[in-house]
Legacy VTK file of the C-alpha trace (Angstrom):
# vtk DataFile Version 3.0
C-alpha trace
ASCII
DATASET POLYDATA
POINTS 360 float
23.170 182.284 -69.996
22.175 182.122 -66.601
20.893 185.195 -64.879
23.737 184.974 -62.407
26.200 185.392 -65.117
24.418 188.457 -66.474
24.425 189.881 -63.068
28.255 189.634 -62.891
28.738 191.054 -66.615
26.623 193.852 -65.726
28.185 194.451 -62.290
31.758 194.394 -63.959
30.523 196.806 -66.567
29.350 199.459 -63.890
32.455 198.947 -62.063
34.435 199.810 -65.182
32.840 203.022 -65.909
32.408 204.242 -62.403
36.297 203.651 -62.132
36.995 205.390 -65.417
34.885 208.359 -64.549
36.683 208.521 -61.008
39.966 208.362 -62.757
38.797 211.095 -65.271
37.689 213.210 -62.309
41.086 212.770 -60.684
42.844 213.642 -63.841
40.789 216.741 -64.187
41.261 217.862 -60.693
45.075 217.285 -60.909
45.097 219.399 -64.042
43.483 222.356 -62.245
45.833 225.161 -61.217
46.551 225.240 -57.707
45.018 228.439 -55.777
48.091 230.606 -55.187
48.695 232.115 -51.719
47.312 235.464 -51.473
49.493 238.177 -49.767
47.599 241.402 -48.293
49.105 244.564 -49.997
51.635 246.505 -48.072
50.496 249.779 -46.349
46.909 248.884 -46.757
43.936 247.806 -44.602
42.679 245.717 -47.529
42.715 241.772 -46.799
40.633 239.507 -49.016
38.561 237.167 -47.403
37.161 233.583 -47.950
33.847 232.111 -46.337
33.467 229.121 -44.423
30.995 227.779 -47.243
33.809 228.144 -49.685
35.787 225.651 -47.617
32.964 223.505 -46.616
33.514 224.281 -43.212
30.989 223.635 -40.341
29.585 227.017 -39.790
27.036 225.599 -37.045
30.672 225.200 -34.797
31.524 228.760 -35.232
29.390 230.255 -32.577
30.962 227.810 -29.944
34.472 228.470 -31.063
33.907 232.322 -30.698
32.165 231.678 -27.347
35.224 229.727 -26.152
37.615 232.441 -27.100
35.853 235.078 -25.357
35.290 233.213 -22.431
38.898 232.396 -22.223
39.994 235.983 -22.302
41.141 236.132 -25.852
41.332 239.708 -27.495
42.335 239.016 -31.202
41.993 235.869 -33.344
42.438 235.275 -36.914
42.413 232.205 -39.081
44.053 232.485 -42.738
43.535 229.900 -45.483
46.047 230.228 -48.170
46.469 233.830 -46.908
43.132 235.077 -47.164
41.095 235.595 -43.949
38.115 233.291 -43.020
37.800 234.068 -39.520
38.542 237.514 -37.722
37.237 238.524 -34.371
37.887 240.929 -31.647
36.749 240.768 -28.047
37.025 241.898 -24.312
37.713 245.299 -25.111
40.122 245.004 -28.171
40.055 246.073 -31.882
41.627 245.404 -35.058
43.808 248.426 -34.584
44.792 247.502 -30.738
48.220 246.459 -30.232
49.109 243.640 -28.045
52.319 241.731 -26.801
53.779 238.796 -28.374
55.510 237.672 -25.483
57.592 234.575 -26.362
55.666 233.907 -29.651
58.202 236.883 -30.732
61.047 234.694 -30.419
60.399 233.561 -33.891
60.976 237.249 -35.093
64.387 236.980 -33.743
64.919 233.678 -35.551
63.612 235.013 -39.027
66.041 238.044 -38.770
68.905 235.870 -37.922
68.427 233.950 -40.757
68.143 236.887 -42.860
71.238 238.261 -41.644
72.924 234.950 -42.212
71.457 234.882 -46.243
73.044 238.387 -46.478
76.201 236.945 -45.403
76.625 239.103 -42.080
77.062 235.955 -39.847
76.851 232.121 -39.758
74.759 230.392 -37.102
77.535 227.738 -36.646
79.875 230.427 -35.607
80.722 231.233 -31.869
78.596 234.099 -30.290
81.678 235.587 -29.152
83.327 235.926 -32.707
80.465 238.575 -33.002
79.977 240.305 -29.606
83.715 239.504 -28.063
84.414 237.442 -25.174
83.156 237.732 -21.498
79.556 237.980 -22.557
79.046 235.262 -19.722
80.575 234.518 -16.399
81.721 230.876 -17.543
85.153 229.981 -18.337
86.400 231.128 -21.608
86.866 227.318 -22.942
83.091 226.912 -22.111
81.983 229.944 -23.466
83.673 229.491 -26.861
81.504 226.313 -27.196
78.267 228.343 -27.581
77.456 229.117 -31.051
74.677 231.145 -32.496
72.888 227.781 -33.277
72.820 226.762 -29.743
70.992 230.151 -28.832
68.560 229.415 -31.417
67.858 225.776 -30.291
68.059 226.491 -26.357
71.300 224.305 -25.914
73.568 227.162 -24.569
74.248 225.088 -21.460
73.859 228.323 -19.339
72.004 228.105 -16.096
68.366 228.958 -16.842
67.198 228.833 -13.128
68.712 232.459 -12.474
65.928 234.439 -14.028
65.742 236.412 -17.465
68.609 238.919 -16.845
70.991 238.261 -19.455
73.914 240.187 -18.062
77.400 238.485 -17.909
77.302 238.060 -14.282
73.997 236.251 -14.470
75.086 233.871 -17.478
76.431 231.118 -15.475
77.640 227.451 -16.387
75.245 224.633 -16.167
76.418 222.343 -18.797
78.498 222.230 -21.736
76.840 223.664 -25.052
74.869 220.827 -26.812
74.524 218.929 -23.780
71.149 220.383 -22.084
68.032 221.715 -23.326
66.853 224.555 -21.351
64.131 227.509 -22.147
66.480 230.774 -21.615
66.055 234.201 -22.366
69.818 234.331 -23.684
68.393 233.910 -27.093
68.128 237.879 -27.171
71.906 237.699 -27.394
71.094 236.966 -31.118
69.775 240.492 -31.322
73.251 241.996 -30.590
74.940 239.352 -33.007
72.869 240.797 -35.551
73.454 244.347 -34.687
77.153 243.968 -34.357
77.434 241.866 -37.615
75.187 244.222 -39.711
76.724 247.379 -38.247
73.074 248.453 -37.706
70.795 248.768 -34.474
68.592 245.819 -34.140
65.503 247.951 -34.592
66.875 249.211 -37.660
67.678 246.017 -39.362
64.625 244.402 -38.004
62.532 247.112 -39.669
64.223 247.324 -42.843
64.740 243.434 -43.498
61.124 242.197 -42.173
58.748 244.656 -40.887
58.349 246.974 -43.542
58.837 244.415 -46.335
55.662 242.708 -45.451
53.434 245.392 -44.154
53.882 244.655 -40.360
53.207 247.477 -37.367
54.507 247.473 -33.975
57.503 248.037 -32.019
59.761 246.420 -29.508
59.325 247.642 -26.073
61.810 246.816 -23.137
60.172 244.827 -20.014
61.808 243.147 -17.155
65.167 242.783 -18.761
63.394 241.306 -21.956
62.722 242.946 -25.457
59.013 242.301 -26.148
57.254 242.847 -29.533
53.787 244.598 -29.521
51.694 244.788 -32.616
48.173 244.376 -33.960
46.682 241.002 -34.475
46.803 241.367 -38.204
50.640 242.135 -38.170
51.200 238.815 -36.327
49.075 237.346 -38.959
51.586 238.801 -41.737
54.493 237.311 -40.063
52.617 233.711 -39.861
51.743 234.150 -43.400
55.244 234.748 -44.596
56.558 231.914 -42.606
53.973 229.362 -43.993
54.814 230.624 -47.593
58.631 229.355 -47.018
59.964 232.976 -46.407
58.548 234.678 -49.652
56.160 237.618 -49.694
54.526 237.725 -53.374
57.556 237.198 -55.524
60.288 238.336 -52.991
62.192 235.773 -50.918
62.474 237.681 -47.363
64.283 234.697 -45.873
65.656 231.568 -47.270
63.494 228.412 -47.562
66.506 226.258 -46.491
66.884 228.247 -43.203
63.175 228.293 -42.592
63.225 224.244 -42.990
65.829 224.174 -40.346
64.223 226.503 -37.915
60.865 224.638 -38.271
62.446 220.912 -37.845
64.109 219.297 -34.765
67.143 221.214 -33.997
68.917 218.931 -31.340
68.144 215.404 -30.154
67.324 216.594 -26.511
63.928 218.211 -27.387
62.625 217.006 -30.424
59.476 219.210 -30.203
61.917 222.282 -30.607
63.395 223.877 -33.551
64.903 227.332 -33.861
62.569 228.889 -31.223
59.526 227.243 -32.895
57.698 224.390 -31.218
57.208 221.638 -33.501
53.862 219.090 -32.833
53.711 215.596 -34.039
56.813 214.556 -32.228
57.233 211.602 -29.815
58.300 213.599 -26.622
58.901 217.296 -25.603
60.212 219.246 -22.632
58.943 222.446 -21.325
60.260 225.753 -19.818
61.749 225.552 -16.515
61.823 221.587 -16.445
64.304 219.135 -17.604
61.680 216.219 -17.534
61.095 214.440 -21.065
57.075 214.137 -21.415
56.054 211.178 -23.898
53.483 212.201 -26.648
52.775 214.933 -29.094
52.991 218.410 -28.006
49.079 219.645 -28.608
47.332 216.104 -29.357
44.148 217.909 -30.909
46.522 219.550 -33.649
47.554 218.286 -36.912
50.932 216.589 -36.592
52.565 218.642 -39.121
51.842 221.981 -37.210
54.622 224.163 -35.832
53.829 227.087 -33.674
55.119 230.101 -31.566
54.005 230.005 -28.130
53.906 232.985 -25.892
53.300 233.635 -22.178
49.683 233.937 -21.467
48.601 232.253 -24.438
49.877 234.230 -27.269
49.807 232.090 -30.491
50.856 231.428 -33.718
50.002 228.256 -35.361
51.150 227.204 -38.559
49.616 224.089 -40.399
51.253 223.440 -43.914
48.920 220.235 -44.843
45.878 222.516 -44.392
47.500 225.901 -45.431
46.220 227.363 -42.259
47.878 230.286 -40.058
46.026 230.821 -36.753
46.596 233.649 -34.457
45.514 234.008 -31.016
46.311 237.281 -28.762
44.840 237.857 -25.258
45.203 237.460 -21.560
46.011 233.834 -20.113
43.104 231.582 -20.727
43.764 229.772 -17.387
47.059 229.721 -15.578
50.054 231.751 -16.397
52.376 229.574 -18.538
55.485 230.264 -20.352
54.717 228.522 -23.406
52.331 225.484 -23.743
49.082 225.499 -21.777
46.119 223.273 -21.607
44.211 226.033 -23.832
46.205 224.916 -26.677
44.548 221.398 -26.773
41.158 222.976 -25.985
41.335 225.377 -28.512
41.931 222.947 -31.409
39.520 220.652 -30.271
37.043 223.680 -31.149
39.107 224.607 -34.320
38.744 220.911 -35.492
34.968 221.025 -35.110
34.851 224.073 -37.660
37.376 222.842 -40.314
36.805 219.292 -40.363
LINES 1 361
360 0 1 2 3 4 5 6 7 8 9 10 11 12 13 14 15 16 17 18 19 20 21 22 23 24 25 26 27 28 29 30 31 32 33 34 35 36 37 38 39 40 41 42 43 44 45 46 47 48 49 50 51 52 53 54 55 56 57 58 59 60 61 62 63 64 65 66 67 68 69 70 71 72 73 74 75 76 77 78 79 80 81 82 83 84 85 86 87 88 89 90 91 92 93 94 95 96 97 98 99 100 101 102 103 104 105 106 107 108 109 110 111 112 113 114 115 116 117 118 119 120 121 122 123 124 125 126 127 128 129 130 131 132 133 134 135 136 137 138 139 140 141 142 143 144 145 146 147 148 149 150 151 152 153 154 155 156 157 158 159 160 161 162 163 164 165 166 167 168 169 170 171 172 173 174 175 176 177 178 179 180 181 182 183 184 185 186 187 188 189 190 191 192 193 194 195 196 197 198 199 200 201 202 203 204 205 206 207 208 209 210 211 212 213 214 215 216 217 218 219 220 221 222 223 224 225 226 227 228 229 230 231 232 233 234 235 236 237 238 239 240 241 242 243 244 245 246 247 248 249 250 251 252 253 254 255 256 257 258 259 260 261 262 263 264 265 266 267 268 269 270 271 272 273 274 275 276 277 278 279 280 281 282 283 284 285 286 287 288 289 290 291 292 293 294 295 296 297 298 299 300 301 302 303 304 305 306 307 308 309 310 311 312 313 314 315 316 317 318 319 320 321 322 323 324 325 326 327 328 329 330 331 332 333 334 335 336 337 338 339 340 341 342 343 344 345 346 347 348 349 350 351 352 353 354 355 356 357 358 359
């Protein structure tokens, strides 16, 4: 037999055994139990950690990330992987116990509590807002007001004029378009807190505390500011909420808010702005609109971030990023990194460039 024929036979045998080994390795890997999501205990400062080396992350890029955060007015920053803390840092005069405001990132708290109230049968988001708080809550004609559902408030498609400021008294809620015909970032979503309160026959704060905050061990409180209701808490409390959401609404063995509702909330809610769910921003879409604008912008919301990421974005760069494919929750609180923006800013994309160098 020619030497070339022997070479073919030897090569074929090597390839066969290699493929078999790879298949066996894959089968072994598939048979291993997946790591369960970790939940920190209620009413405790205990929170298990995981090292960068365990995740095979690039620890040489950690300090550049921390320097970037500090130089961009960050106060608190956390990365969770499957619930455990991998990175936690406080800077610029902030500490683990210091409260800070969520700004519009807190809109997603209203989303979740609205979902809980629907799960409990107190309301249906497809009902008219006026079914719960009565008519005359706007200054628009009754037939137009009755087009506005709770889902319209969640998806920012009420049709109310967003150019008149954040005051949501009846006289300041005026007509711009029919509900469902226009996407516009507007503080009128806060009417959902009145809906929940009326439907449950409890104050908003009481219902929020008993149904969400206390059940996942959050701290913090709602503080009125410039016609808005702003949530303040520690960075870890924001991380607890992000963890709940990333775990499809469960906390340990308890379903806090239904997975079906969260699936609706974290997917495109209307055709006008594909990058918006129920007060959650969605990455990986073909276009998006921004607050105080009716322009459609082509491309992804945050190109450097994973396509499946969804996020809560607040004024002055308050951030909750959730990445299901990577089992990540990322929290950032602080002053504005650059300019004052209501939601998205250039900081988002720049931050993810730095994060990618660590996690990839």
